[in-house]
N, C-alpha and C positions, 0 to 999 in steps of 0.2 A: 504494500499499500505505501503512496506518496501522492500526496494533497495540497494545492494550497486554495486558501480562500478569506473570508473576510474575520480577521478578529469580532467584530461585534456581533455579525451574523451567528457566527458560534457560539460567542460568551452569553446570549440570548436562548439558544437552541438549549446549550448544557443547561442552562440555571433552569428553564422549565424540566428536563430530565434529572436535576438534579431534587427539585422538588416529590417526584416519584420515589426515590431511591430509598432504602433503610440504611443508614451507615452502620450497623452492626448486625447485619441479618446472618443469620446462620448457613446460609446457602452463602460463601463468600463473592461469587459473582454476581450474587444480586444487590452488589455495592455497586456495581460496574454499570458503564453506558457502552451499548455496544455502536462501532462506528463500522458504517458499512456503505462502499461508491456505489452510486448509481450512474444514471446517465447524466454526466456533468452536473451530478449534485452528490452532497455527504448525506445519509439517512444515521439518526441517532435514536436508539431506542432504548427504554429504559422502563422494568419492570418490577413489582416487588410481590408478583404474581396474582395480586388482585387488581390491581389497578398499573395499566401501560401507558407507554406513551411515545409515539412515533412523529418526528419533527424533520425536516429537511432543508437544507439549504443550497443555494449554488456554489458549485467550486468546479474549480479546476484539475483534471484526473489527470495525473503523470503515470500512475500504476494504480489497477483495481487490489482490492483488498477489503479483509474483516474481518474487524479485532476490537476486542472489549477493555476497558480501562478504566481503573478508580472514576467515578462520578468525581467528589468532593474534593481530588488532588488534582483533577483536571478545571475544573472550576475555578479552584484558586490562582491555580499559573494564568488562567485567562484573564481571569480580573485583573492582573498587574501586568497584563504587558501593555507595550503601547498603543492606545486607541487606534493610530490610523495606522498602523503597520498590519500589511497581511500575514497570515499564519503559513509556515510551511510544517507539513506535518508528514513524515516519513517511518512506516514500522522497518526497523533494522533487529533480526532474530524475536526474540521475544520483547524488545521495548519498540517504544515508541518515542521519537525523535521531534521534536516544538521547536523549531527557531522563530523567532522576530526580533529584525531589527539585530543589537546584539546578543539578544537573548537566547539561550541556549539549554532545555530541558531534557531529560532522557525518564520519561515515566515504565515503572513495571506493567506487563498487560496479560490477560490472558483471555484461551484460545475462545475465539465464538462461536464455537462447534456446541459448546457447553451452553450454551446463553436461551433461555427460554425463547421463546416466539412469540409477540403478542397474537393471540388468537382474535379474530373476527368472526362472530356469528353473521350467517349469509341473510336469514329468515328472521326479517324486523320492520315494525311500523319507521316510517322517515317522516322527519315532521323539519321544515325550514322554518327559522326565525331569528331576529336581528338578534345580534351579539349582546349588544349593550342594555337591551331587554332584557333579556335571559338573565346577565348579571344582576340588575336591578331587580331581578324576582328572586335569584338566589340569596343577593343580601337580606332583602326585606324577611325572609323566614329562617336560612340556618342557623341563625343566632337560639332558635326554642330549641334544637336538637339536644335530645340526653347523651349525658356521659357515663349513664349506668349501664354497661357492659352485659349486666344480668338481663338485660331487656333490650336485646341487640337491636330488633325492628324499630323501637325510636333513635337510635344512634345513627339515623340516617335522616333521607328527605326522602317524601313522596312526589314523584314524577308521576302523574295522571293525565291519560286523554281521557275527557270524557264524552259520550255521548250528544252534550252542545255541540262538539268540534272546539273545547277550548284546552289548551295547558295549564294545568293545576299544577303547585307547589306547594305542599304542606309538611310542616315540622311540628315536634311536639315533647316534651318531655312527662306527660301526665300531669304539670301544674301550670301549662300555658299551649296556645296553640295560635302558628302564626301560618297563615294561608295567601295567596296571592293567584290571581289566574290572566291568563290573555288569549284572545283570540286567536284562532289558527286561519291561512287563507287558503290552507288544504283539507279537504277533506280524510281522516285515516282514523280508524277501527280502533272502537277505546281501549285502555290497557293501563295497566300500574305497574311501576318499579320503584322500589325502594332503592335508594343511590347511598353508599356509605359516605361517611364524613369525609373523608381523604377526596373521594372522586367530585364530592359537590363542590369540595373551595377549587380543587386545579379546574375544574369546566367553569366557574367566575373568572380564577386569572386568566383560564386564554381567552375569556368573552371580551375579559377589558382590556384587554393588551392590544386584540387584533379584530380591527373594525369591521361591519360588515356582515352577511349572514352569515348564520354557522347552520350546519343541519346536525342534528341529534336522530338516531336510529338506536329501537326499544324492542329489545327481544325478551326471552321468557328468562332468561340468563345471564344477559348483558345491556350496557349500553354504552354508546359509543357517539361520542362528539367530534365531528370536524369541522375546522374553522382552518381556511386557507391550505398552507400546508400542513398542517398539525392533526392530528390524529388520537383522539384521549380514548381507551376503552377500562370500563371497571365489571367485574361480578358484581351484581345485586346483591342485597340480603335478602335470604328466601324465607321470607316470612309472610304476614297478612298484617297492612297498616290499619289501624285504630281506624272505626268509621268515623271520621273528623266533623260530616256534616251533622251527626248527631251533638256534639259539643256546642257547636255556635249556637248561643241564646237566640229563641224565634220570638221570643215575649218579654222583651227587654223593655218598657213602655217612658219609663225615664232618660232624657235627654238632656246632657248638659256640654255644654261647649267651652275648654279653656283653650289659653297661649298655652301653644307645645314649649318653645323655649323656658317661657316663664314656670311652668310647671318642672319640669326639669330640674332648672335650678335650683329651685324652692325643694325637690327630694334629693339633690345633692347636697346641699347643705342639712338638710333633716337628718339623711345616715351618717353624720358624723359621730352623734350619738347613739343610733340605731343597732343593735343586737350585730357585731361583725359579720355571723354566720347567717342569720334567718333575714337580716335587713328589714327587717319588718317596721311598717309605719301605720297609721290610724288615719285617714280620711272622714272626713266631718263634709259632708254635702249638705247645703243649704241654700236656698234662693241667692241670688248675687255674689255666694263666698263658699270659696273650698280653704278649709284647714287643715291642716297635714302636721301629726304627732307624732312623736316618737319617744323612746324610754331606754334605759338598759339596768342591768342588772347594780350597778354603783349607783342606781336612782336619778342618771342625770335625766335630763329631758330637753327637747327643743319641739318648737313651733313656731307656723309661720302660714301666711292665709296668703290669698289671691283671688283675684275677680274671677266669678263664675258667670257664664250665659245657661242659667238655670232657673224654673219657675215653679219644680217638681217638691213632693214631701222633703224631709231631712233623712239622710240615710248616712249610717255611720258603717264602714268598711277596713278591714284592713286586706293588706297585701306586704309580698316583698315588693319593697322599692327599686330594687333589680331589677325586676321583670318590668315595669312598669318604664323604669329608664331605656330597657334594651329596643324597647319598642317605638318611642320616644327618637331616639338616635338614627332610628331607618324610616320615619316620615321625613317628608320632604317641607309641606304646609305648613302656615302659620298656626295652625289651631288641630284640635284633635278634639275629636266627637267622642263621648263616652255616654255607651247605653247601658242602662243597669234597672235592675228590678229590686232588691230588698240588700242587706245587710251579708248576707249568705251565699247569692247566686252570681255566677259566675258572670262577669264584665266582658262587654266589647267596647273596643277602640278601633277608629278608624279615622282616617284623615277624611275633613271636609270637603275637599277637592278632587279625592280619588277614591274612588268605592275600590277597585280593583282587587285592594289589599285588607285584611280582616285579620285582629290579634283578638284571640280572648285568653282571660286570667283570671285563674281560678283565684278566690279570698282566702284570706287566712284568719283565723280566730284569735283575738288579741286580748 
């Protein structure tokens, strides 16, 4: 193998691959990136056997070849090289020689024959969507994924194509639910896929970095994202996602409208003396005003109020303030619409200007 290519192009590609690689994998070759020459291009592949990525960039091929090299070490080398100089890479026996300007590096390699292929399921539903829109949908829901590995089905995000021709993304940890939807331009058979956390976050990164439309292929076992010259695949979580429609309150008659930034700032201040683990606060909602209270075992207290557009009965309800702040952080409008029933029922939060995303938070007993 002997190739020449742009340092910046290779650095970006290796960085994307490195996000997939596990640094201390029990199978050593999975800590490597596979480099494979194509037709005037270099194809780079990384996998942890669950998530895989393949990316390619233009290169001058002096001699074809295929080899694997440590992902982290290759990234660190590329990061330090001259940004404007091209890179010359040549395989010499079991070592990869990297030249750029006056810099010379010699990295150990492992044979590519032992590197697992990134598998692609052929039978799948295919949809096209703007990458920026998909990244926004993921940002609006991924924070609600659970970290509890005993309930594996909650540690990912549901990607659902419903019968109305919409792509729905939903995530829940049992205490809160985040849901957003987008209408699709094409007709696709209804399906559901629970995508693992790691793949969800990598899909978001690719969609944020690469402008334009992307393609999602979903089968019974795999999801595949194609964005420009990059392809990411992931196995799915083999489980059934909870019926999220049953969680969304259908009868919350009382509506309160609050300033989003103002409410977030109050919660940030009140949380200073809240329990550091549960972040519990008490909200007193009454016509024209929202009072927020907190206390802790040291008998410290805090309270603050904010104006509220509300004309219903007085309601007192407890929440994990972190859950509310997570929702407010992914909203973009000036106000938040709070739909509630009483002090023991789930609350529905939405943006006044945007009905695509819905957030449900379960109350706490305080």
